[in-house]
C-alpha positions in Angstrom: -45.7 61.2 -27.1 -47.8 58.1 -28.0 -49.7 55.6 -25.9 -48.1 52.2 -26.2 -49.9 49.9 -23.8 -52.8 49.5 -21.3 -52.0 47.1 -18.4 -54.6 45.9 -15.9 -54.5 44.0 -12.6 -57.4 42.6 -10.5 -56.4 43.0 -6.9 -58.0 42.3 -3.5 -60.3 43.1 -2.1 -62.5 43.8 -5.2 -60.6 46.4 -7.4 -59.1 46.7 -10.9 -56.1 48.9 -11.5 -55.0 50.2 -14.9 -51.7 51.6 -16.0 -51.3 53.5 -19.3 -47.8 53.6 -20.7 -46.2 55.7 -23.4 -43.2 55.6 -25.7 -41.5 58.3 -23.7 -41.7 56.5 -20.4 -44.5 58.6 -18.9 -47.4 56.7 -17.4 -50.7 57.2 -15.6 -52.8 55.1 -13.2 -56.6 54.6 -13.0 -59.3 52.5 -11.5 -61.8 51.1 -14.0 -64.2 48.8 -12.1 -67.7 47.8 -11.3 -67.9 46.0 -8.0 -68.6 42.4 -8.8 -68.0 42.8 -12.5 -64.2 43.5 -12.6 -63.5 41.0 -15.3 -66.2 42.4 -17.6 -64.9 45.9 -17.2 -61.3 44.7 -17.7 -62.4 43.2 -21.0 -64.0 46.5 -22.0 -60.8 48.4 -21.2 -58.8 46.2 -23.5 -61.4 46.6 -26.3 -61.2 50.4 -25.9 -57.4 50.1 -26.2 -57.9 49.8 -29.9 -58.9 53.5 -30.0 -56.0 54.6 -27.8 -52.8 52.8 -28.9 -50.6 55.2 -30.9 -52.6 58.3 -29.8 -51.4 61.4 -28.0 -52.4 60.9 -24.3 -52.6 64.7 -23.8 -55.8 64.9 -25.9 -58.0 63.7 -23.1 -61.3 65.3 -24.2 -60.8 64.0 -27.7 -59.9 60.5 -26.6 -62.9 60.5 -24.2 -65.3 61.4 -27.0 -63.7 58.8 -29.2 -64.3 56.1 -26.7 -67.8 57.3 -25.9 -69.1 58.2 -29.4 -67.2 55.9 -31.8 -68.7 52.7 -30.3 -72.4 53.7 -31.2 -73.8 52.0 -28.1 -73.2 54.3 -25.2 -73.5 54.6 -21.5 -74.2 51.9 -18.9 -72.1 50.8 -15.9 -69.6 48.6 -17.9 -68.7 51.0 -20.7 -68.7 54.1 -18.6 -66.6 52.5 -15.9 -64.0 51.3 -18.4 -63.9 54.9 -19.8 -63.7 56.3 -16.3 -60.6 54.4 -15.3 -58.9 55.2 -18.6 -59.8 58.9 -18.1 -58.3 58.9 -14.6 -55.1 57.4 -16.0 -54.9 60.0 -18.7 -55.3 62.9 -16.3 -52.7 61.3 -14.0 -50.3 60.8 -17.0 -50.8 64.4 -18.1 -50.2 65.8 -14.7 -47.1 63.7 -14.2 -45.7 64.8 -17.6 -46.3 68.5 -16.8 -45.2 68.2 -13.2 -48.4 69.5 -11.7 -51.4 68.0 -9.7 -54.5 67.3 -11.7 -56.4 70.0 -9.8 -54.1 72.6 -11.3 -55.1 71.4 -14.8 -58.8 71.7 -13.8 -58.5 75.4 -12.7 -56.9 75.3 -9.3 -58.1 74.6 -5.8 -61.1 76.3 -4.1 -60.2 74.4 -0.9 -57.1 73.0 0.7 -58.6 70.0 2.4 -61.8 67.9 2.2 -64.2 66.8 4.9 -64.4 63.0 4.9 -66.9 60.5 6.2 -66.5 56.8 7.1 -68.8 53.7 7.3 -70.2 51.8 10.2 -72.6 49.0 10.9 -72.1 46.6 7.9 -74.6 45.5 5.3 -77.2 44.3 7.8 -76.6 47.1 10.2 -75.8 46.3 13.8 -74.0 47.9 16.8 -74.2 51.3 15.0 -74.0 53.3 18.2 -70.7 51.7 19.3 -69.3 52.0 15.7 -70.4 55.6 15.3 -68.9 56.6 18.6 -65.6 55.0 17.7 -65.5 56.9 14.4 -66.1 60.2 16.2 -63.3 59.4 18.6 -61.0 59.0 15.5 -61.9 62.5 14.5 -64.6 62.0 12.0 -67.4 64.6 12.1 -69.7 62.5 9.9 -70.4 58.8 9.1 -72.7 56.7 7.0 -74.7 53.6 7.9 -77.0 51.3 6.0 -80.6 52.1 7.1 -82.0 48.7 6.8 -81.4 45.1 5.6 -83.6 43.7 2.9 -87.2 45.0 2.9 -90.2 43.7 0.9 -92.0 46.1 -1.5 -94.8 46.2 1.2 -93.5 45.1 4.5 -94.5 45.2 8.2 -94.1 48.5 10.0 -91.8 46.6 12.4 -89.1 46.9 9.8 -89.6 50.7 9.7 -89.5 50.8 13.5 -86.3 48.8 13.6 -84.6 51.1 11.1 -85.6 54.2 13.0 -84.4 52.7 16.2 -81.0 52.1 14.7 -80.7 55.7 13.6 -81.9 56.8 17.1 -79.2 54.7 18.6 -76.6 56.3 16.4 -77.8 59.8 17.1 -77.9 59.2 20.9 -74.3 57.8 20.7 -72.8 60.8 18.9 -75.0 63.8 19.9 -76.6 66.5 17.8 -73.6 67.9 15.9 -72.2 64.8 14.0 -73.5 64.2 10.5 -75.4 60.9 10.0 -75.9 59.8 6.4 -78.4 56.9 6.0 -78.0 54.7 3.0 -81.2 53.0 1.8 -79.1 51.3 -0.9 -82.1 51.0 -3.1 -83.4 48.3 -0.8 -86.5 50.3 0.2 -89.4 50.4 -2.3 -91.7 53.3 -2.8 -94.6 52.1 -0.5 -92.2 51.7 2.5 -89.9 54.6 1.7 -92.7 57.0 2.2 -93.1 56.0 5.8 -89.4 55.5 6.6 -88.3 58.9 5.1 -90.9 60.7 7.2 -90.1 58.9 10.5 -86.4 59.6 10.2 -86.9 63.4 10.3 -86.6 63.9 14.1 -83.1 62.5 13.9 -81.9 65.2 11.5 -80.0 63.1 8.9 -77.1 64.8 7.1 -78.8 63.1 4.1 -80.6 59.9 3.0 -79.0 58.2 0.1 -80.6 56.1 -2.6 -84.1 56.1 -1.0 -85.3 54.1 -4.0 -83.4 52.2 -6.7 -82.3 54.3 -9.7 -84.9 52.9 -12.0 -87.6 54.4 -9.7 -86.1 57.9 -9.2 -89.1 59.6 -10.7 -91.0 58.6 -7.5 -88.8 60.9 -5.4 -91.0 63.9 -6.2 -93.9 62.0 -4.7 -92.3 60.5 -1.6 -89.6 63.0 -0.6 -91.3 66.4 -1.1 -91.3 68.5 2.0 -88.7 66.6 4.0 -86.5 68.7 6.3 -83.2 67.1 5.2 -81.4 66.5 1.9 -81.9 63.5 -0.4 -78.8 62.2 -2.2 -78.4 59.8 -5.1 -76.3 59.2 -8.2 -73.8 56.4 -7.6 -75.6 54.2 -10.2 -76.1 57.0 -12.8 -73.4 56.9 -15.5 -73.6 60.1 -17.6 -74.3 63.8 -17.3 -77.5 63.2 -19.3 -79.0 61.0 -16.5 -78.1 63.6 -13.9 -79.5 66.3 -16.2 -83.0 64.8 -16.1 -82.7 64.2 -12.3 -81.7 67.8 -11.6 -84.2 69.3 -14.0 -87.0 67.7 -12.1 -85.7 69.0 -8.8 -85.6 65.6 -7.2 -82.3 65.6 -5.5 -80.3 67.8 -3.1 -76.9 66.1 -3.3 -75.4 64.3 -6.4 -73.1 61.4 -5.8 -71.3 60.5 -9.1 -68.7 57.7 -8.8 -65.5 58.7 -10.5 -64.9 55.1 -11.5 -68.4 54.6 -12.9 -69.5 57.9 -14.4 -66.9 58.4 -17.1 -64.1 59.6 -14.8 -62.8 63.0 -14.0 -63.8 64.5 -17.3 -67.5 63.6 -16.9 -67.5 64.1 -13.2 -66.5 67.7 -13.7 -69.4 68.2 -16.1 -71.8 66.6 -13.6 -70.5 68.8 -10.8 -71.0 71.9 -12.9 -74.5 70.9 -13.9 -75.4 70.3 -10.2 -74.1 73.8 -9.3 -76.5 75.3 -11.9 -79.3 73.9 -9.8 -77.7 74.8 -6.4 -77.2 71.1 -5.7 -74.3 69.8 -3.6 -71.7 67.3 -4.7 -70.5 64.3 -2.6 -68.7 61.8 -4.8 -69.4 58.1 -4.2 -66.3 56.2 -3.3 -66.3 52.7 -1.7 -63.3 51.8 -3.8 -59.5 52.0 -3.9 -56.8 54.7 -3.7 -57.0 55.9 -7.3 -60.8 56.5 -7.2 -60.3 58.3 -4.0 -57.5 60.5 -5.3 -59.5 61.3 -8.5 -62.5 62.3 -6.3 -60.4 64.6 -4.1 -59.1 66.4 -7.2 -62.7 67.0 -8.4 -63.7 68.1 -4.9 -60.7 70.5 -4.8 -62.0 72.6 -7.8 -65.8 72.4 -7.3 -67.3 74.9 -4.8 -70.4 72.8 -4.3 -68.5 69.7 -3.1 -69.1 69.4 0.7 -68.0 65.9 1.9 -66.2 62.9 0.5 -66.8 59.2 1.0 -63.9 56.8 1.5 -63.6 53.1 2.2 -60.7 52.7 4.7 -61.8 50.0 7.1 -65.1 49.3 5.3 -66.6 45.9 5.8 -65.9 44.9 2.1 -62.1 45.4 2.5 -60.9 42.0 3.4 -57.3 41.0 2.7 -56.2 44.5 1.6 -57.2 48.1 2.3 -56.9 51.4 0.5 -53.5 52.5 1.7 -51.8 49.1 1.2 -51.2 49.9 -2.5 -49.5 53.2 -2.0 -45.7 53.9 -1.8 -46.4 56.9 0.4 -49.4 56.3 2.5 -49.4 59.8 3.9 -50.8 61.0 0.5 -54.3 60.0 1.6 -54.0 60.4 5.3 -57.2 61.5 7.1 -56.7 63.7 10.1 -59.4 65.2 12.3 -62.0 64.1 9.7 -60.3 65.9 6.8 -58.0 64.8 4.0 -55.5 67.2 2.4 -55.8 67.4 -1.4 -52.9 65.3 -2.8 -50.1 67.6 -3.8 -47.9 65.4 -6.0 -48.0 65.4 -9.8 -51.0 63.8 -11.5 -53.3 62.3 -9.0 -50.7 62.8 -6.3 -50.5 59.1 -5.3 -47.7 56.7 -6.2 -48.9 53.0 -6.7 -46.5 50.3 -5.5 -46.4 48.3 -8.8 -44.4 45.5 -7.3 -47.1 45.0 -4.6 -49.8 45.2 -7.2 -48.2 42.5 -9.2 -47.9 40.3 -6.1 -51.5 40.8 -5.0 -52.8 40.3 -8.6 -51.6 36.7 -8.3 -54.2 36.4 -5.6 -56.8 38.5 -7.4 -60.4 38.3 -6.4 -63.8 37.0 -7.5 -65.9 39.4 -5.4 -69.6 39.2 -5.8 -72.2 41.1 -3.8 -74.4 38.9 -1.6 -77.6 37.4 -3.1 -80.4 38.0 -0.6 -83.9 36.5 -0.6 -87.1 37.3 1.2 -88.9 34.8 3.4 -91.0 33.7 0.4 -87.8 32.9 -1.7 -88.0 35.9 -4.0 -84.9 37.9 -4.7 -84.3 40.9 -2.4 -82.5 44.1 -3.3 -79.0 44.2 -1.9 
């Protein structure tokens, strides 16, 4: 069997789908994308196709190393996201060809279903109590909210008080047993993070995510030491080597690799194993589409330290289309009572409606994250 073609589609709301085809009719799907940079990643995918056309798709590790090492310049969000989607598609293809789910190729399940969480409150969080209560009524046992809108590097304590009040509102709405994840989104700088992390403690967060931007991760050992709840990060780290340094310093309790940004299933498995060596939990980042979610669930299925999975159904970014719209069988990713069964079909276990993909690709997207500014006109972290 030889790879013959890599086909890509930009589809709403902000995703990029990839299909790898072969001379024997077998195929696989993946999702190589960086939110807001879909066209750039798409170009990288087609550049990497030069290494793949005519090759045996079953040699996934060899092809991964070819894409990663043969280009000399390595890592970063664009190259690793392009590799990630290709890697997902290769695993999907291999599973389809052999007639087994990807998790079987990875060693078999350690769990039958995965605990899931949902989002509430939007980018500039509001009505979090009402939103959180609605999610609990849907069966979710955990949810995530943005902790704060933009915040200056040194800001008024009023901003801290407002963020704490929102979390207090959410906690009061759902009671003590529901998990509340609070995403700082890298918007909070070290001087303010110190105060905010401390004052959130009475509300017992399930975790606080990205308390500082990834370029400032070394500050975690100074601002988060001694907290009574876990710190999570990793969605903007792209190789096992970046996670190695983070874990070696003991700066994180939960790693959040994104299976569309970190080199795919192959690299995600290595990151998960590395985290387990440090007794650190796994919770893959996934505000994307059905293929990233399916890939994440297969990695969750075989890693004992995976404890919860993000998903983007109904998230505020998903305008025009949502996760299940692109599936032939929407039950493959159904969430019931806050859990999702591990997909059972061959490959990733989801079947993409290619006709619908073609139709929506005619609409496409040009999604960009908002550009925020502070009162003085300087650029704020989004």
